[in-house]
N, C-alpha and C positions, 0 to 999 in steps of 0.2 A: 146449478145451484137448487139445493134439497129441497125443495118444497112440503111442505107433510103437514099435513086436513088434517078432522076432525077421526079415529079412530084408526087413527097409526101410531104400530109400538115403537119406538126408536129408546134409545140407549145416547149417551156423554162421555164419548171419555177424556176422563179421569188428567188425561196427561198434558191434551193437547188441546179439549174443548172442544172438538169436530162431534158435533153431534151427526150421529147415523141413524135408521130408518127401516129396524129392522124384517117390519109389514106389518098387513093390517089384521085391528083383529077381528076374531074369528070370528065376534057379534053380530059381524057389520056383514059376515057371510049370504049371500044369502040362496037361496037351491036355483036357477038359473044365472050363476055370476058367469058372464061372458069374462069378466074383465082377468086377465091371469095374475095377480094380484096372488102371493103369498098368504095367507092367514095361518095368524097364529097365535095363540093362548093370554093371553090379557094376564099380563105382572102382577102376583101379590106375594102379601107379605113387605116385609122390606126392601129396602134398595139394598143392593149390592154396592160397596165401594171396588170389588177388585171382577176381572174375568176372565174365564181359563174359555181361554184359545184349543179347540183340538186342529190338529193338520191331520187329514185326507189321508191314505195313504195311496192313492191314486195320485194324487198329486208330487208324491218322493217316486212315488215310477216313474214316472213320469218323465220327471228332471234326469235322473240312471237312466233313461231310454235316449232323450235326447245327447242328453253325457255321450255314451257310449256312441250313437249314432253316427257323432260332432268328430270325436275318437275316428271312428276307422274311415269315413271319412279324409282326413289330414293324413292317414296312415296309407289309406289309397294312392289318394295324392303324391302325396313322397311314394313311396315302389314305383307311381306314373313318369314321374322328371325323372329316380333311375336309373329306368328301362328305357328313356328318351335318350339321358346320359350315355348311357351301355352302346345305344345304335349307331349315338351321333361318329361312331366309329368306326361306324360296316357302313360300304360305301352299294343300293340297293339301286336297280338298274331300271326304270318307266319307261311307258313306250317315247314319251317327247324328250328323252337322254337317248335312246339303241343306238346313235350314231353308230353306236362303238361296233357294235354286231355286225353292223352292218358289211362290214368284208367276208365277214364268213357266208356259206353260202345255205338256202332256207332249206331243212327238209324233202327229201323228191329234186329238188335240184341239183345237178353240177352243174360247175365251174363253167361255159365256151373256153373252152382251149382249142388250137391249131387244129387239124389233121393226125399233125406230123408226131404230133405231142400227143395226144391221145396214141395214136398207134404204138409210140414208145412206152409208152406206161398207162396199161390200160387200167392196173388199179386207181381211185383217186387218192390223193393224200389227205388223210385226216388233222385239219389242225391242228397241234398239240398247246394243249390249255395254262397256264400258268397260274394257280391262283396269290394272289395281292398278298404283300407284306401285311400283317401283321402286327402292328406290337401284343408279345407272350403277355398276360396280367402275372405275376408272382403264384407260384404253389398251381401252374396249369400249362402242361406240356411237356416234355422232354429234361427230364433232370440235366446237367451242366456239372456232372461228378469227376471231384479230379482223384484221380486213381495216379496221378507219380510217388 
C-alpha cells in the first residue's frame, strides 16, 4: 500500500486510477536531511492529462545483452550435447576399465618365459595393435569409387 504524506508529489494514472508517488517536494528538503528521498520540484500550471514516457537506452541495451547471453548459453549447451553424442560412439579406457590392457607388459618389463624360449628367440615379440572398427561417416575416409 502506498503511503502518501503532506509534501509528497504524486500523480494519478488516468487508465487505472492508480496513485504513484514521484518524490518529495523540494520545499521540504533541509540542509542536513538524512532521508534517502528524491526531492522534485512542485508541479506548477495546469494538470496534464497525458504523461510522456521516456525509456532509457540502458534498459534496452541490458535486455539485448541478456538475450545475447541466453542465446550463447543455448548454443554452447547444444554444442556440448552434440560433442557428447559424437563421443558416445568412441570407446575410451580409464584406470577402472584397464583390465583389457593387463595382458600387455608394462614398459621396461618383459614377460617371464622359460629359459628354453628365451634362448630360442632372444627378441621379445611386440603385440600387434588393431584399432577397433568404427562406422565411417559419409563424406569421410576413403571413397569407394566404381571404376568398371
